[in-house]
C-alpha positions as CSV (number, residue, x, y, z in Angstrom):
1,M,21.5,22.4,1.9
2,T,21.7,23.3,-1.8
3,D,21.2,20.7,-4.0
4,A,25.2,19.7,-4.2
5,E,25.3,19.6,-0.8
6,Y,22.1,16.9,0.1
7,A,22.6,13.1,0.3
8,N,20.0,10.0,0.0
9,I,19.2,8.6,3.3
10,W,20.3,5.8,1.3
11,M,23.9,7.2,0.1
12,R,24.7,7.4,3.1
13,P,26.4,5.1,4.9
14,E,25.2,3.7,8.0
15,R,27.7,3.1,10.1
16,P,31.3,4.9,9.4
17,A,34.1,2.9,8.2
18,R,36.3,3.9,11.0
19,G,35.9,4.0,14.9
20,P,33.7,1.3,17.4
21,R,31.1,-0.5,16.4
22,P,27.3,2.1,17.4
23,A,25.0,1.3,19.9
24,Y,21.8,1.4,16.8
25,N,21.1,1.1,13.4
26,R,18.1,2.3,11.1
27,A,15.9,-0.7,11.7
28,Q,15.5,-0.1,15.5
29,I,14.8,3.4,14.4
30,A,12.0,2.8,12.4
31,E,10.8,0.1,13.8
32,A,10.8,2.1,17.6
33,A,9.0,5.2,15.3
34,I,6.4,2.6,14.2
35,R,5.7,1.0,16.6
36,I,5.1,4.9,18.3
37,A,3.3,5.6,14.7
38,D,1.0,3.2,15.5
39,A,0.1,3.3,19.1
40,E,-0.4,6.9,19.1
41,G,0.0,8.2,15.3
42,L,2.8,10.1,13.1
43,E,3.1,13.4,15.2
44,A,4.1,11.2,17.9
45,A,7.0,9.5,16.7
46,T,9.5,12.4,17.6
47,M,13.1,11.5,18.0
48,R,12.2,12.0,21.6
49,R,9.8,9.8,21.8
50,I,11.3,7.7,19.8
51,A,14.8,8.0,22.1
52,A,12.6,7.3,25.1
53,E,11.3,4.0,23.6
54,I,14.8,2.4,22.6
55,G,16.7,4.1,25.8
56,A,18.7,6.7,23.9
57,G,19.5,10.6,23.6
58,A,17.8,12.0,21.5
59,M,20.3,14.0,19.7
60,S,22.2,10.9,19.6
61,L,19.7,9.5,17.0
62,Y,20.3,12.4,14.9
63,R,24.1,10.3,14.2
64,Y,22.0,7.8,12.7
65,V,18.6,9.8,10.8
66,P,19.8,13.3,10.4
67,S,16.5,14.4,9.4
68,R,12.4,14.0,10.3
69,D,11.9,13.4,6.3
70,D,14.9,11.0,6.8
71,L,13.0,8.8,9.5
72,I,10.0,9.2,7.6
73,E,12.1,7.5,4.9
74,L,13.1,4.3,6.9
75,M,9.3,4.2,8.4
76,A,8.1,3.8,4.5
77,D,10.6,1.4,3.4
78,R,10.4,-0.3,6.4
79,L,6.4,-1.1,6.3
80,Q,7.2,-2.0,2.0
81,G,9.4,-4.9,3.4
82,E,6.6,-6.3,5.2
83,I,4.4,-6.9,1.4
84,D,5.2,-10.0,0.7
85,V,6.7,-10.8,-2.5
86,E,8.7,-13.8,-2.2
87,G,8.3,-15.9,-5.5
88,M,7.5,-13.5,-8.0
89,P,7.6,-13.2,-10.7
90,S,5.7,-16.4,-11.1
91,G,4.8,-16.3,-14.1
92,D,1.0,-15.8,-13.5
93,W,0.9,-12.5,-14.1
94,R,-2.9,-11.9,-12.1
95,A,-2.2,-14.0,-8.9
96,D,1.7,-11.9,-8.7
97,L,-0.8,-8.7,-8.7
98,T,-3.5,-10.3,-6.4
99,R,-1.2,-11.3,-4.3
100,Y,0.0,-7.8,-4.2
101,A,-2.9,-5.4,-4.1
102,D,-3.7,-7.6,-0.9
103,G,-0.7,-7.2,0.8
104,L,-0.3,-3.8,0.2
105,R,-4.0,-2.6,1.4
106,A,-3.5,-5.1,4.5
107,M,-0.2,-3.2,4.9
108,W,-2.4,0.1,5.4
109,L,-4.5,-0.5,7.3
110,R,-2.1,-2.2,10.1
111,H,-0.6,1.3,9.6
112,P,-3.5,3.7,9.1
113,W,-1.1,7.2,9.2
114,I,1.0,5.7,6.7
115,A,-2.1,7.9,5.0
116,T,-1.4,11.2,5.9
117,V,2.8,11.2,5.0
118,Q,2.8,13.2,2.0
119,R,5.2,11.5,-0.6
120,S,5.2,12.8,-3.3
121,L,8.5,11.6,-4.9
122,P,10.3,8.3,-4.5
123,S,13.3,7.6,-2.6
124,F,13.9,3.8,-3.7
125,G,14.5,2.9,-0.5
126,P,16.2,-1.2,-0.6
127,N,12.3,-3.0,0.2
128,Q,10.7,-0.8,-1.8
129,L,13.0,-1.1,-5.2
130,L,12.8,-4.8,-4.3
131,V,9.1,-4.5,-4.4
132,I,9.3,-2.9,-7.9
133,E,11.9,-5.2,-9.4
134,R,9.5,-8.6,-8.4
135,V,6.0,-7.1,-8.9
136,M,6.3,-4.7,-11.8
137,G,8.5,-8.3,-13.0
138,A,5.5,-9.7,-13.8
139,L,4.2,-7.5,-16.4
140,D,7.5,-6.4,-17.6
141,A,8.2,-9.8,-20.8
142,H,4.0,-8.4,-22.2
143,V,4.5,-4.7,-22.3
144,S,6.4,-1.7,-22.7
145,I,8.7,0.2,-19.5
146,D,5.9,3.1,-19.9
147,E,3.0,0.5,-20.1
148,N,3.8,-0.8,-17.1
149,L,4.3,2.1,-15.2
150,A,0.7,3.0,-16.9
151,L,-0.8,-0.4,-15.4
152,M,1.1,-0.1,-12.0
153,A,-0.4,3.3,-11.4
154,I,-4.0,2.4,-12.4
155,L,-3.3,-0.8,-9.3
156,N,-1.4,1.2,-7.2
157,G,-3.9,4.2,-7.6
158,Y,-6.9,1.7,-7.0
159,V,-5.3,0.1,-3.5
160,E,-4.4,3.6,-2.3
161,G,-7.8,5.6,-2.6
162,A,-9.7,2.1,-1.8
163,A,-7.2,1.5,1.8
164,R,-8.0,5.1,2.8
165,E,-11.7,4.8,1.9
166,E,-11.2,2.2,4.5
167,I,-9.2,4.4,6.6
168,S,-11.6,7.7,6.6
169,W,-14.4,6.0,7.1
170,A,-12.9,3.8,10.6
171,E,-12.4,7.2,12.2
172,E,-15.5,8.9,10.9
173,V,-17.3,6.2,12.9
174,R,-15.2,6.1,15.2
175,R,-15.3,10.1,16.3
176,S,-19.0,9.4,16.2
177,G,-18.5,7.5,19.2
178,L,-21.2,5.0,17.1
179,S,-20.9,1.7,15.6
180,E,-20.8,1.6,11.7
181,S,-24.4,0.6,12.1
182,E,-26.2,2.7,14.0
183,W,-24.4,5.6,12.0
184,M,-25.6,4.2,8.8
185,A,-29.0,4.0,11.1
186,R,-28.8,7.8,11.8
187,S,-28.9,8.3,8.0
188,G,-31.6,6.8,7.2
189,P,-34.1,8.9,7.6
190,Y,-32.7,11.6,5.1
191,V,-32.0,9.3,2.5
192,E,-36.0,7.9,2.6
193,Q,-36.5,11.7,2.2
194,L,-33.9,12.1,-0.9
195,L,-35.4,8.7,-2.3
196,K,-39.1,10.0,-2.0
197,S,-38.4,13.3,-3.7
198,G,-38.0,11.4,-6.7
199,E,-35.2,14.1,-8.1
200,Y,-32.4,11.6,-8.1
201,P,-33.0,8.3,-10.2
202,I,-29.3,7.2,-10.1
203,F,-29.1,8.2,-6.3
204,S,-32.1,5.9,-6.0
205,K,-30.9,3.3,-7.7
206,I,-27.7,2.9,-6.1
207,V,-29.9,2.4,-2.6
208,M,-32.1,0.4,-3.4
209,K,-30.5,-1.8,-6.0
210,A,-26.7,-2.0,-5.8
211,H,-25.2,-4.6,-4.6
212,R,-21.8,-3.4,-4.0
213,F,-22.8,-2.1,-0.4
214,H,-24.4,-5.0,1.2
215,L,-20.3,-6.7,0.2
216,S,-18.4,-6.9,3.2
217,R,-15.0,-4.7,3.5
218,D,-12.9,-7.6,2.1
219,D,-15.1,-8.2,-1.1
220,Q,-15.6,-4.8,-2.0
221,F,-12.0,-4.5,-2.0
222,R,-11.6,-7.5,-4.4
223,Y,-14.9,-6.8,-6.6
224,G,-12.9,-3.7,-7.3
225,L,-10.0,-5.4,-7.9
226,Q,-10.7,-7.6,-10.2
227,R,-12.7,-5.4,-12.5
228,V,-8.8,-3.2,-12.2
229,L,-7.0,-6.6,-13.7
230,D,-9.4,-7.2,-16.0
231,C,-8.5,-3.3,-17.3
232,I,-5.1,-4.3,-17.5
233,A,-5.7,-8.0,-19.2
234,A,-7.5,-5.6,-21.9
235,A,-4.3,-3.6,-22.4
236,L,-1.7,-6.8,-22.6
237,P,-1.3,-9.0,-25.8
238,Q,-3.6,-11.7,-26.5
239,A,0.2,-13.6,-25.6
240,A,0.3,-12.6,-22.1
241,E,-3.4,-14.3,-21.4
242,S,-2.1,-17.9,-23.3
243,A,1.2,-18.0,-21.4
244,M,-0.5,-17.4,-17.8
245,A,-3.4,-19.8,-18.7
246,A,0.1,-22.2,-20.1
247,H,1.6,-21.4,-16.0
248,R,-1.6,-22.4,-14.5
249,E,-2.4,-25.8,-15.8
250,G,1.3,-26.8,-14.9
251,P,3.4,-29.1,-17.4
252,G,0.7,-31.7,-17.2
253,E,-2.1,-30.4,-18.5
254,Q,0.0,-29.1,-21.4
255,A,1.3,-32.5,-21.8
256,R,-1.8,-33.8,-22.4
257,A,-2.8,-31.2,-25.0
258,G,0.3,-31.4,-27.1
259,F,2.1,-29.0,-26.3
């Protein structure tokens, strides 16, 4: 297919202008594919398997979704729709980005197969576009669009990295057949050997003094997220912090303060 012949899945009408109403739609197909991927992994979500799930002929689905790449785009955009961005931007950018980050991480952990999807170029489906508008809107009044993109890349990179680590760790523990605490205990003798060698002072400090590894996964994520948000705050003009503080105070507090 040449560049001139290529058409993004979102550019193609879901149903023909004429003829009978289609028996299925993209949403049904994407939802079935996600159910299969959640239960059996992404590779199991084939057109034949999806067709069996919804009671259709495998070849008939290609009228709705022409290729596997298109299917992945539909699935990925459907997952973006799980992130709650209602009411954003609220005027409190930190609260907005915190809610977004929590929602994005939760989506990754609900659907760990998303970590196996190789998508370097976004296709800008409707749910992804809504997330962009709402979430980037939280910083739009305070920074240039280039700065906004850079700050969002930092935030998304942190969330994605943390989620991938959680997913990878859970899979490692699952393959080992041990519980997380048993897996850690099995590593104990080697760690003790390293500590006694005296050759790794920073590693020793991590083991002996770091509190992070004693936190729950949720608290570890929140701790790191607050550091990321602090970095974003440092990149914003002072006026943005003042506006956020005013929003949190509410009109009653502002009136009492003389504003």
